[in-house]
N, C-alpha and C positions, 0 to 999 in steps of 0.2 A: 200125809204124803207116804206113798208106798215105797218100799225098799226094793221092789222087783225092778230089774233092769231090762230094757229092751235088748234084743240081740241082732237087729238088722244092721247091715253095713252098706255103704255105697259100693256099686259094682266096680268102679275104677278108682284106685287110690293114687295120689300124687307121690312124687319122689321127695322124701324128707331127709335124704342122706346129707344135705348141706349142713344139718345141725350136728353131725357126728363129731366134726373136728372141734367145735366149740365145747360140746358136752364132755369130750375126753379131757380137755384141758381144765375144765371148771370143777370136775369131780362132783357133778350134780346129775340128777336124772331128768332128762327132757322126755316128755311124753306127749303124744297126739292122740285124741280120741274123737269118736263120732259124737256130735252134739245131741243126737237123738237117743242112741243106745248106750253111750258112755263107754263103749268097748274100745280098748286101746288099739290103734292101728300102727303106732310107732312108739318105740321106747329105746333110749340110748343105752349103750353097752354098760355104763356104770351101774345100771339097775341090777345086773346079775351079781355084782360084787356086794351090793348093800343087803339084799335079802337072801342071796345064795341060790336063787331060783333061775333056771334057764330063761332066756328071753322069750321063747315060744310059749312058756307058761303065762307070762305077762299078757300075751296077745290073745289068750283064750277068752271066750265070751263070759265065763263066770269068774273071771279073775277077782273082781271087786268083792263078790259074795264070799269067795273062798278065803281071801287073805286079809280083808279089812276087819279090824278089831270091832266086835259087835257094838261096844259102847260108843264108838266114834262114827258108826255107819250113817246115822241120820244126819249128823253135821256135815259129813263129806258130800252126801247126795244133795243136801240143800245148797252147799257151795257150788257144786257142779251145775245144778239147775239155774242158780242165780247168775253164774258166769255166762251160761249159754243164752239166757233170755235178756239180761240187762246189759251185756257186753261191757261189764265192769270187772276190774281185777279183784279176785277173791283171795284172801289170805286165810289159810286154815292149817292147824297142826293135828295130826292123827297118828294112830299106831297101826302097824301091819305085822302079820305073823311071818317070821323068817322061816327058812327051811329047817333050822334046828329047833323051831318052836318058840324062840325068844321073840319079844316084842321090840320092834324097831320104831323109834320116834322119827317122823318125817314132817318137815315144814314145807308146805306147797303154796305156790302162787299160780292161780288159775285165771286164764283169760281166753279170748277167742282170737283166731288167726285165719286170714283168707289166703287160699292158695289155689291157683288154677280155676278161679271162679267159685270155689266151694268154701264153706265156713267150717272150721274145726275147733274143738276145745284143745287148749295147749296148757301144759303145766311144767313147772320146774321144781322138782323135789330136792330138798337138802336134808341129809342125815344129821339130825340134832340129838341123837341118842346120848352122845358123850356130854353134850351141853346139859341135857336134862339130868343126867347122872351127876354132873358137877354141881348143878344147882341144888339137887337133893343133898349132896355131900356137904355143901357149905351153907345150907340153910341155917340161919341164926347168926352166922358170922357177920360182924359189921362191914358193910360196904360190898360184900361178895354178891349178895342177891342183887344189889344195885348194878354191879358191873355186868352180871348176866343179862339183866334187862337192857342195859345200855348197848350190849352187843346185839341183842335181838333188834333193838330199834335201828342200829346202824345197818344191819343186814337187810332190813325191810324198808329203809328210807330211800328217797329219790335224790338225795344230794350227790354231788360229785364225790368220787372215791377219795380224792385228796383231802376234801373237807372231812369226810367220815373218819379217815385214819388219823387225821390231826386231832379230832375230838376223842378218838379212842386212846391215843397216846396220852392226852391230858388226863383222862379218867383213870387209866392204869397207873399213872404217876401218883395220883391222889390216893387210890385204893391201897397200893402197896407201900406208900410212904417212901417213894424213891426220889433220888436226886434228878434223874432223867430217864425217859423212855424213848427209844428210837425204833421206828418201823422201817426196815430197808427192803427195797424191791430190786433184785439184781437186773431184771430185764431192761428196765429203763433208768437204772442207776438213780433212783429217787429215794428220798428218805423223809420221814415225818418225825421230828424230834420235839419233845416238850421238856422244858427245864423247870424243875420245881422251884429253884431260886435263881434270881437274875444273875448272881455272881458265880453260879455253878460252872465249874471248869469242864467243858465237854468239847469234843473236836468239832471243827467246822466242816461244811459240805465239801470244801476244796480238798479235804483229806482223800476222798475217793477219786479225785481228778488227777492225782499224782501217781497213778499206777499202784496205789496201796490197796485197792479193793480186791485185786486178785490175790495179794499176799494175805489179806484178811480171810478170804474164802478158803484159801489153801490151809490156813491155820485151823479153821473150824473142822476140816476133814469131812465135810458132808458131801463128798463127790458121789457116794453110792448110798442108795437106800437099803434098809431103814436107817434113820438117823435119830440121834438122841440129843436132848438139851444139854448144854455145857454150862457148868458153874465155875467161874474163875474167882478164887479168894486170895487176897494178897499174902496170907500167911500159910497157904497150902504148900506142902512139901512137893518137890519135883515139879514145880510150876513151869509149863512150857514157855519158851522165850516169847512167843507171840502173845500169850496171855499176860505175861509180865509187862511187855511193852504196851499192850492195850490198857492195862490198869494204870500204868504210869501216864499214858496219854490223857486219860480221864481223871487222874489223881483219885481213883476210886478204890474203895475197900473191896467191893464185891460187884461182879457183873454176871448176869444170867443171860445166856444166848439160847433162844428158842427158835428152831427152824420153822420157816413158813414153806410148806411143801405143796407142790401140785401133784398131778397124777404120776409123773415120771421122775421128777427131780425137785431139788430145793430151788425156790424162786425168790426167797428173801429171808429175813431174819428179824426176830424181836430181841431188842437189847435193853435189859433192865439194869440200870446203873445206880449203885448206892456208894457214896463216898463219905458217909457220916457215921453210921453205926457199925459197919462191918457185919451186917446181918447174914444169917444163913437162910437160904430159900428152902422151905419145906416141900415135901412131895406134893402137898395139895397146891402150893404156889406154882410148882412146876407144871402140875396137871392142868391148873387153870390157865397157865401161860400157853400150854400146848393147845388147849381148847381155843384160846383167843387167837393163836397163830392159825389154827385150822379155819376159824371163821374169817380171819383176815384174808387167808388164801382164797376162800370162796368169794369174798367180796371183790378181791382184786381180779379173779378170773371172770366173775360175772361182769365187772366193769369193762374188762377188755373185750368180753364177748359182745356186750351192747355197743361198745365203741366201734368194734369191727362191723357189727351189723348196721350201725348208723352210717359208717363210712361207705359200706357197700350200697346202702340205699341212696346215700348222697351221690355216689358215683353213678348209680343207675339213673337217678333223677337228672344229673348233669348231662349224661349221654342222651337221655330222652329229650331234655330241653334243646340240646344242640341239634339233634335230629329233627325236632319239630320245627325250629325256625330255619333250618337248612332247607326243609321241604316247603316252607311257607314264603320264602323270599328268594329273589334272584339278584339282589343287590350284594355283590361280593363284599364291598367295604362294610356294609351294615352287618352282615353275618359275621365277618371276622372281628368286628368291634365287639359284638356280643360274646363271641368265643373268648376274646381277651378279657372281657369283664368277668366271665365265669371263672376263668383260670386264676384271675387275681383274687377272687373270693376263696377258691378251693385251695390254692397253693399258698402256704405261709413260709416265711423265712426264705424268700427269694427276692432278688433285687431287679431283675430285668426279664421280661418275656417279649419275644418278637416273632412275627410270622413273615417269612420271605418266600417269594416265588421265583422260579427259574425264568430267565429271559428266553426269548425265542431261539437264540443261538445255543442255548444249553450250557453256556460257559460262565454265567454270572447269576447271582442271587440279588433280587431287588426287594428291599424290605417294604412291605405293604402296611404293616402295623407294628408299633413298638410301645411297650409300657416300661417305665423305669421308675424306681423309688427316688432316684436323684439323677440329674443330667449326667453326672460323671459315670453312672453305671450303664449308659446307653452304648452297648457294644455295636449294635446295628441300628442307627437312628432311622426313622421313617423316611423313605425316599432314597436312602443310600444304596449303592451297589457295591458288591464285592465279588471278585473272581472266586469261583468254587474252589479252585486250587489253593487259594490263600486262606480258606477257612478249613482248618484241620478236621473238626468234627463234622462239618457239612459234607465234606468230600467222603468221609467214611460212611455217614448215614445214607447219602444218596447212592453211593456205589453198592453198599451192602443191603439197602432196603430195610434196615432194622435200626431201632433207637441206639444211640451212642451215649454212654454215661461215663463221665469222668468226675468222681467224687472229690478228688483232690488233685488239682492240676499240677501241684508242685512235685507229685510223685511220678509224673509222666515225663520221661527224658527226651522223647522224640517228637516235639511239636514244631510247627513251622514258624516262620518269622512273625506273622500276624498274631498267632496264638501266644507265642512267647512274649510279645509286647504287651498283650492283654494280661498275661500272668504277672508280669513285672509291675503292672499298674494295680494289682490286687485281686484279679479274677482268680477264684479258687475252684469252683465247681461248674460243670457244664452238662446239660442234658439236651441232646439234639434228636428230635423225633422227625422222621421223614413224612411228608405229605404225599400220599400215593393215590393214583386213580388207575384202577385195573392193573395193579402192581407196577405201574410206571410212576417214578418219582416226579413230582411237579413243584416241590418246595420243601421248606423245613419249618419246624417249630423249635425255637431255641429258648431254654431256661438257663439263666446265669445267676450264680451266687458268688458274692465277693467276700474276701478277707478270711474266711474259714471254710473248712470242708463242709459238704452237704450231701447226706445220704438220701437217695430217693428209693422208696419202697417199690416192690413189684406191683403193688396195687396202683401207686401213683403213675408208674411208667405205663401200665396197661391202660389206665384211664386217659393219659395224655395221648397214647397211640390211637385210642378210639376217637378222642376229640380231633386229633390231627386228620384221621381218615374222613370224619364228617366235614372238617374244614376243606379238605381236598375235593370232596364231592361238591361242596358249595362253590369252590373256585371253578371247577369244571362246568357246573351248571351255569354259573354266571358267564363263563367264557362262551359257552354255546349260545346262551341267550343274547350276549353282546354281539356275537357274530350274526345271529338271526336279525337282531335289531339293526345292525349295520347294513345288512343286505336290504332290509325293508327301507331303511333310510336312504340307501343308495338308489333304490328303485324310485322312491318318491322324488329324490333330488333330480334324477335323470328325467322324470316326468316334467319337473319344473323347468329344467334346461330345454326340454323339448317344446315347452310352452313358448319359449322365446322365439321359436321358429315362426310362429304365427303372429307375433307382435311387431309393430312398426317402431322399433327402438333405434336410437342412434348407436353407432358402433361403440362409443365411449360408455353408454349406458349398459350395453350388453357386457362389456368387460367388467363393469362393477357388479352386475348380477352374477357373472361367472365366479368372481372372487368370493362373493357372499355365499353362493351355493357350495363352493369348494369346501368351505369350513364345515359343512354338514357331512362331507365325505371323510375327510381327515383333518386333524388339527395341524396348523402350520404356523411357523414363525414368519415366513415371507413366501411370496409366490410371484411368478412372472410369466408373461406370454411373449413368445417370439414368433415372428412371421418369416416364412422361408422365402428368401429372395433368390430365385433360381438364376437370374441374370448375373448376379455377383457371387453366387455360390456361398451364401452366408445366411445366418438367421439373425434378424434384426429385432431388437426389443420394441414392443408396441405398448405394453402396459405392465405395471408392477404394483405390488402392495406389500407393506411391511418393511420396506427399506428406509434408510434415513432420507430426510427431505432433499438433501443435496445430491442424492444418488443419481437421479435421472438427468440432472443438469450438468454433471461434471464429467461424464464419460461418453465415449462412442459405444453405444450399446449394440454390439453384434458379436456373434460367435461364428467361427468358420464351420462350414458344413462338414468338412473332413473330421474336425474335432468332435462334432456332435454325433456323427455316424459311428465314430469309434466308441463313444460312450453308450449310445442307444442303438440296439440292433433293430433293423426294420421289422423283424419278427422276433418276439411278440409285439414290438413297438413301445416297450417301456423298460426301465431299469431302476433299481433301487441301490443306494449306497448307504451303508450303515454309518460310516464315519468319513466325511470328506477329507478330514485332515490326515487320514491314513494314506491318502493318495498323493504322492509327492508332486505330481504334475497338475493337481487341481488348482484352478485359479478362482479365488473368491472375489466376485465383482465388487462387493462392498467390504472394505478392510475391517470396519468396525462391526460387521455382522457376527452374531453368535451362532449361526447355523452350523449344525454338525451332520445331521442326516439329510438325505436328498432323494427325491423321486423325479424322474424325467419321463415324460410320455409324449409321443407324437400326436399332433392334431391332424387327423386324416379325414378327407372327404372323398368318397367314391374311390378309395384305394390310393389317392394322391396325398402326399405329405404337404400340409399347408403351414406347419409350424410346430412348436413344442410348448408344452406346459411344464414349468419347472416349479417344484414344491420343496421348501426348505424347512427342516425341523431343528429344534434346539438340542435334543438329546441324542446321544450315540445309540444307534439301534432302534430309533423311534419308529421306523417304518418297516413293515414286513412285505413279503411278496404279495400277500392278500391285499394290503393297502395299495400297493402299486397297481395291482390288477383293477381295483376299483377306480383309482385315479385315471387309468387308461380308458376305462369305459366312460368315465365322466368327460375325459378330454375329447373322445370321438363325438359325443353328443354336443359338447361345447363348440367343436370345430364347425359343425353344421350351422349352429346358431350364429357364429362369427361370420361365416361365409354369407349367410342370408342377410345379416346386418350390413355387411360390406356392399352387397348388391343393392340393398335398400338405400344406403348412403349414396351410392353411385346414381341410382335412379332419382333420388331427391336432388342431387346436384344438377343432373340434367334438367330437371323441372325448374330449378332456380335459374339456370342459364337461359332457358326458353322464356321464363317470366321476365328476366332482366332485358332480354332482347325485345320482348313485347313492350316493355316499359319505354325502352329507348325509341321504339317505333312511334309510340304515343307522343313522346316528347318532341319527335320530329315535326308533328303537326302543330304544336302549340308553343314550343319554346323559341323565344326570340332573344333571350339574354344568354349568351354563351357562357359567361362566368357562373350564372346560377345553374345552368344546365350541367356544366362539368362538376359543380359542387354536389348536385343531386346524384349524379352518376357515381361519384367517388364514395358518397355515403352508402348508397345502395349496394354497389358491387363489393366495396370493402367490407361491409358488414356481413353480406351473405356468402361470399366466395373466397375473398382474400383478406382475412381479418388482420394480418400482420402489417403489410405495407402495400398500398395501392394509390396511384396518383397519375397526374398528367404533367408532362414537361413539354412546353411550347418552344418552337424554334422560329427565330426571326432570320429569314434568309439574307436580308440586307446587312444586318450587323453580325450574322453568324453566331448569335447568342442563344444559349439554352437557358430558359427561365422556368423553374417549377411553378406550376399554377398555385394560386393562393389556397386552393382546397387540398393540395398535397402538403399537409401541415408539417410532417416530420422533416421533409426536405426543404420546404419553403422557409421555415424558420431558421434552419441552419445555414442556408445559402442565400440569405437575404441580400448580402452585399456582394458576394462573389458568385459567379455562375459555375456551371458544369463545363469542364473542358471538352471541346469538340473532338480533339484528336486522341485523348487519353481517357476515354470513358466508354462504357457499353452503350449508353444513350447516344453518344456521338457516332459510334459505328453504325447504329441503326439509322440515324438521320442520313448519314452518307450513303449507306448501301440500300436503304429502303426496304430491308428484309428483317423479319423477326430474328432475335438473338436470344439464345438460352445458355446461361452459365450455371451448370449443376453445382459447381463449387467455386465461388468467386475468389477464394483464396488461391486458387490455381489458375485464375484467368488474368492474362496480361492487360486487358482493357479495363479491368474493374477499377472504378473510382468510388471510394467510400463516401456515400451521402448520408447513410444512417448506420448506427452501430448495430452489432449482433446480426449481421446479414451473412448467410452462407450460400443461398441460391437466388438467382434473379432472372426474370423474363422481361424483355423489352420488345414491343411491337410498334410499327410506325402508324401515324395518322396522316393520310394523304388527301389532298384536295387537288383535283385535276393533275394527278400523277406527281404532285410535288409534296414532299414531306413537310408538314406544318407543325409536327409535334410527335410525341410518343406516349404510349401507356407503359408505365413502369411498375412492375410487381416484384416484390422480394419476400423472402422468408428466412427465419433464423435456422431452419433445418436444411441440411444438404440434400440435394436431389429431391426437392419437395414438389416439383412440377412435372407434368406429363405432356405428351403431345396434344392430348385433348384440351388441356389448359391453353396451350399456344393457339390451337384452332379457334377456341372460343374467343380469346382476346383479339385475334385477327378479325373475326366476324364482328365483334363489338366495335373495333376500331373503324371498320367500314361504315357501320351505322352512325357512329358518332361523327365521322367526317361529313356525312350527308347532312346531319343536323347543323354542324358548324357552318357549312356552306349556306344552308337556308337561313340560319340566324344572321349571317353577314348580310345577305340580301335584305332581310327584314329590318336589320339595324340601319342599313343605308336608307331604305324607304322611310323608316320612322324618323330618322334625322332630317330627311328632306321635308317630310310632312310637318314636323315640328317647326322647322325653319320657315316653311311656307306660311304656316298659320301665324307666326309671329310677324312676318313681313306684312301680311294682309291687315293685321290689327294695328300696326304702328304707322304704316306708310300708305294707306289706302288712297289718299288724295294725291300723293306725290308720285306714286309708282304705278299709275294705271297701266302703262305699257307692260311693266313687269307682271302686273296682275293678269293682264290678258295672256301673256305667255304662260303664266302659272295655270290660268284657266284652261289653256290648250293642253297643258300637261294633265290636268285633272280630267279633262274630257277624254283624253286618249289612254288614260291609265287602265290597266286590266283589272285592278281591284276596285270595288265599290267605295266611293268617298262621299261622306256627308259633312256639311257645315251646319251647325245648330247654334241657337242662342243658349243663354244660361238656363232656359226652361226646357231644353231639349226639343224645341220646335225647329223643324227642318227648314233651313234657309237655302240650301243648295244640295243637289244630288247629281252625280255624273252619270253618263250613259251606262257605265258598267253597273252602277247601282240599279238602274232601270232594268237591265237584263237580269240582274241577280234577284230582284224582288218581284218583278212582274208589274210594278207600278211605273207610270210615267212620272217625269219630274214635276209636271204640273199637279199630278195627284198627290205627290209627296210634299210639295212645298206647303209650308205653314202647318203641316201635320206634325203631331208629336211623334217621336221615334217609337212610341209604344205601338204604333200601327204596324211596325215590322216584327214586334215581339210575339212570342208564343207562351203558352202556359208551361212549357217543358223546361225552361231555364229556371234553376233554383233561385229563390229570393235572395239567398245569401250571396249569390254572384252580383246581383244588382246592388246589394248593401255594400259589398267590398268595393265595387266600381265607384259608387258615389262618395265613399269615404276617401278614396284616392283623389278623385276629381276635386272634391271640396278642399282637399289639402294642396291643391294646385300641382298635383302629380299626375303623370301619365298613367294610364291603366291598360293592361293587355290581358286578354282572356278569350274564352269561347262562349258564344251565345247560340241558342237555337231559335232561328227566325222563322216566320210563317210567310210563305209565298202568297201572292195575291190569289192564286187559284186554290189555296187551302193547304197545300203540302208544306212540310217543314224542311229546313235545310240548316246545316251547321256552318257557322262563320267564325273565323278568328278575327277579333276586333282589337284595334289599337286606338285609344281615344286620348287626345292631347288637349289640355286646356289652352285657350287663347288669352294671353295676358295683355291688358291694356296699359296705357301710359301710367295710370295711377296704381298699377300693380294688382288690379282686380281682374277677375276672370270675366271676359266679355262674350265668350262662346267656346265652342268645342269643334275640333276637326277629328273625324273618325275614319279609319280605313278598315273596310270589311273584305276579308278574303274568304271565298267560298271553299270550305274544306270538306264538303259533303262527300266528294269522291274519295278523298283521302280516308275519311272515316269508313266508307264502304270497303275500300281496299284493305283497311286494317281488319274490318270484320271478316272479309273473305280470307284474309291471311290467317286469322285465328281459326276460322272454320277449316281452312286447308290443313293447318298444323294438326288440329284435332282429328280430322278425317284421315290424313296420311298416317298419323300415329296409330290410329285404330287399324287402318288397312295394313300397315306394316306389322303391327303386333299380332293380328289374327293368324296370318300364315306362318309367322315365325313361331308362335306358340304351338301351332299344329305340327310344324316341322320338328320342334324340340320334343314334343310328346311322342311322335312316331319314331324318331331316332332313338329315344329311350326305350320304346317298345321293341325295336330291332335288337337292342342289347339284352332285353329280358324276356321278350315274348316267345311264342312258339314258332318254329320255322314254317309250319304250314300256313301261318298268317302273313308271312313275309311278302307275298305278291300283293296282298291288299295294302300292306303298309307302304310298299314302294309306289303303288298306284296313288295313294293319298299324297305321298311326298312329292311325286311328279306334279300332281295337280297343284299343290300349294306353292311349289317352286315356280311353276308356270304363272301362277297367279301373282306371285311376288315379282316375277320378271316383267309381267305386263304393267304392273304399277310403276316400277322403276322406268320402264320404257316410256310410259306416258309422261312421267316427270321430265325425262330427257328430251322427249319431243317438244314439250312446252318450252323448255329452256332453249332448244335450238331455234324454235320459231321466234322467240324473242330476239335472238341474236341474228337470225337470217332475215334480212329485209328484202332482198332481191333474189329471185330464183336464177339458176344457171340458164344461160341463153341456149345451151345445146341440149337442154333436157328433152327427152323424147322416149315414148314407149309405144310399142305395137300392141294395140288393144286386143286383137284376136289371139296373138301368142300369149299375151298375159292372161287372157280369159281362160284359156284351156288349162294353164298350169295352176291358176289360183284356186279354183272351186273344189277340186276333189277332197281336201281335208275338211271343208265345211259341210259338204254333202255327207261325208262319213260321220261327222259329229252330229249332224241333224238326225240321222238314222239312229245313232246311239242314244240320243236324247228323246227319241220318239216324237220328232217333229218333221214336217214335210217341207223340204227346201226345193223350190223349182227355179231353174235357171233358163232364161230365154234370151237369145240373140238372133236377130233377123239374118236370114241367109244372105240377103243382099248386102248387109253390112259386113258380114264375114268376107264376102267377095271383095268388097271395097278396101278391107284391111286398113282402117283409119289409124293414123299415128297421133297420139295425144301429146300436147306440150306439158310434159310432167315426167319426173323420174319414176321408174317402176316401183321403187320401194315406197315412195310417197303415195302413189296410187293404191298400193297394197295396204297402207295404213288407213286410207280413207274407207275403202271397201270393207276391210276386216272389222273396223270399229262399228260401221253401220250394221253389218250382218251380225256381229256378236251382240249388239244391242237388241236386235230382233229376236235372236235365239234366247236371250236372257229373259225378255219380257213376254215371250209367247209360251202359252201353256202346252202341256203334252198333247199331241194330236193336232196342234195348230199348224197353220200354213204360213210360209214365208215365200214371197214371190220376188225374184230379182229379174228385171227386164231392161234390155238396152232399147230405149225408145227410138233411137236414131239420131240423125244430125239436124242441126239448126244452121242452115247455110247462111242466114243473115248474121248470125252471131259467131259463125265458124266454131260451133261447139258440138259436142256429142252428149246426149242425155241418158242417164241411167236411173232407174227407179227401183227402190227397195221398199216393199210393202209387207205388213204382217197383220194378223188379226188379234193382236194383243189388247191390253186394257186401254190403250189410247192415252192422249195427253190432254190435261185440262186446259181450257182456253186461256185462263189467266196465267198459266205457266209457260205458254208457247213463246212469248217475247224473250224469255230468259233461257230458253232451252239450249242456246249455243254459248251461254256465258260459262266462263271457267268456274269449276267447282259446284256448279248448280246441279242439284238433284231434285227431281220432282217428288210429289207426294206419294205416288205409286211406288217409286223406288225405295223411299224411306220406310213406308208402312209394310211393304212386302219383304223387307230385309234382304233384298238382292244386293250383292256386293257391288261396289263401284266407287269411284272417286270424283265423278263430275267433270272429268277431263276429256272423255272420248269424243263427244260431239263438238266440244270447243276446239280440239285438235283438227277435226274434219273441217270445221268452218274456217279456221285460220290457214290451213293448208290450201283450201280452195281459194281463199282471198289472195294468198301468196302467188298463185299461178293464174289469177284472173278468172277463176271459176265461181260458181254460185251453188247454193243449196236452198231448197224450199221444203216446207212441211205442210202436209195436210193430215188432219187427225180428228177423230171423233171419239169421245170417251165411250168405252165399251165395244167399239167396232174396229179399232186398230189405227195404225199410223202408216203414212207413205212419205218417204224422203226422196226428193228428186234432185240429183246433182248434175250440173252442167260442166263438162270437162273441155277445156280449149284444145283445138286441133293445131298442129304445127305446119300442115301443108294441105294441099288439095287431096281429096280422096282419090286414090289410084283407081283407074278403070280396069275392069277385068278384061284382059285381052284374049282370054281363052274362049 
């Protein structure tokens, strides 16, 4: 290996000044060198003192060649190369030439160190010249060579300094033959004492804890350097008092005190105690002691250096770890938990660590995390809140923005009440570090120590401040992330609320969905929805969640509007209350509720307040303005969903009402048993519309008794023996007045008679037959004001339908009884009552219903004339034939099965059958079959009554089609009107004329539909025309046509009007009122306009008079699509619309031609039709004249 050294250096060197402080205290030489050239790039200041050479000489490229002793050069270069290449610690001793030419022994520990990405050689030189000299001096002395080697081993070992010094004291005690050896370190008040004998009398460590250490140091007089060892001998003259006292304390003969010195002052003491021989310490002993003290000083300084470096690295690792997981997670609680875990490992001798955050109002601290060694040490338990003004250190730290340290709380005279109480419980030391984000405090980190003072080093405080800053960043990041997540969650929740707008949910289901989704916006203890009742100026509770079960049942749930508007301003439409109990006027609806915080937000739809959403929280200050703003956004979306659900419920209710009326209409055709009919209606209507209480009360005019029907279970059971009073009941008042009666609150009604418990509102409507009240419909509810005018109207309509069924059922019951009695008389008294049979035969022959007598095999024995007309068969054709000849394949087999089961059980059977006419068409009949029982109790035959209900079925079908058609016809213009009214409020003004045009069109269309319905209704009521009805045709003709001519031109159609001049001259007067003539002509012309394509022709011509019939004829022709031949017989039926009308989508209701036909029939006129598909249609009307045609005298 060559001894030549390279001379190249890196261009940029790092800053190694951080080693200077440690090097100065340790009295060692720290050096840094380039690993390639071995040239020193840094050397500590102590180097100048050891060799006497300036530091710049050390840094010269040829320093090693110039000053390294020749014999040691090879070993040193080998150690340098080994350290650089193997990265292992090399121990080497060598000599260097000092400035005065002497050789200085140095012990060096060489290793590598990485700094700023580069690797360097690092060494720590210790001057061991004195040691080498002492070893040479004492060579051959027993034990001395061993002690030198022991010291070398201690200085180069890796054990803890405490263990090293303890071993050193033991060795010194043995080598010197002493009673005890103590090694004292002033800085940390530590000592390592070895006793040669177990019963040796030496002082205890507590000696230095009683303020005697300072007395001992003062007695030594080592306040200024240089210092010398001191020997205290018990028989020395003029012995200082402190030495005499020390000898007495140890009961020693001699004590040697050797100073342990650092660079600037004495840091400790070696104490050699002999209490047996009274020996004198030789100069060589003292020199060896001094060397040992020097080496102990080096070992202590080096240990402190490495401890400091280890602590620095540990602190850097802690801050790095904290910064790493702060940047890798947004979970505040997870981050703070890891911070707490690191602090618990790093800090020893503390009893409690807690992290608290400021509340939104800035007046309190809420503890987020707390660790404590024992529960009694928990100053701030997790979840607790304390006012900042009550925490002495928190207030100072947050206001000053700097850590606040109280090492001994008992020395602080000006603490507040809370801190004083903690001090009396044993709290001694507090360190409060503020958590700051952008210099703004957001919380605190508290460290507490109990029972004794606790000093915190500057390094600990700096580390805790760094950790606190990282924790504050984590809190802020988590808060920002939480806000972002809440906004995203709110957006998603509002989307889900919006989805409710397109679903067909019941109102109660919508309420449940709203409460479920509200929990995604804010957490709450309870929540409630109130509907704004403008009529009563109050907000009424409609639904709630989170309240006790009895809450909704035990109270009148409403709030005065005045009170609500005082609490919630219309703008912004929400408010938040941090603590409801702080408001003296606040009324808590549920006494046992634990709610403290509150948010109230209006439910608004199109700028109108529909109600309020009330949200209750358990904790004071739980809700912020941001929370309230989100709740308000949620409430507005929820309000639209609620309004849509309410409209949906209303529509569904209307549908149910129409379905029930339809069912009643069907029952009208088939129900013959009034009790069964009323029971069915009670079940259907009660279940669908009035689930609480619904039933019938019947009135007997002869006895003036009110009897609940058997189907009215709640009332019938209670009033089985006693009836309802006629004079002192709502039912009685309706019977007497014949008008509906509504009691919104029965408790305030003088007529109310309690028939059922828990009733607050009641509606009663009369059932009338031939204008006489025969009973009432009674509906009640446990809620006050639970019925509307719509309910009353529906019940009135239902009562009218039911009354018709009751009348028909009575007639059918009478006929059934007569038929049953007649059949029985025929069976039992045929031979005796021939005259009676003849009379009965006459009745059968003249009956309007078809009647058959059959044997037990259903072979026809008799058929009356009505049966002949009904079936098309003559009685001769029917006689001896089985009744199957009348049947068709359209009647379900189950009907026949049910019929025969009843007949075989000797019971009457009533039902509907579909029979087949002789010519092949089918017709519907309502059939009642009664068995004829002979003397022996056996069935000898059957008598059946057949009522043709085909027309009733057809009317029912037409009514259904009418309801569907009219509903469609009403809905279409109403929908368009609603759409364009909305466009008027939102659209552009330049489009308004077009919007108004469409609105006028749809309103006219709706008016025409309503007018048609009114016309039909009037025609049904008006059977005889006015005798003085008259209209001048010529005057009417001139005034009538201009609007239609203009309309035809506007719609690109040709309308031609023709009236003969001679007819104009005659000026005929028609027997008809002008407005009725206008209806006839307008509907015919509008039909032609509707079905004629653009460019088509419409010709209206007055044909002239028919003197034989005293009529005037008018013809309206068009070249439209024409009318199919099979549809012409029905063209004048109500609600009939032809195939062309349906397929072309032309609007209409099928009433126009029916109105024309019925008006002409009313006045004795006629209408005829001529039409060919694809060529057009011609309608000819004959209008009656009221007088002779006047002759033109001019």
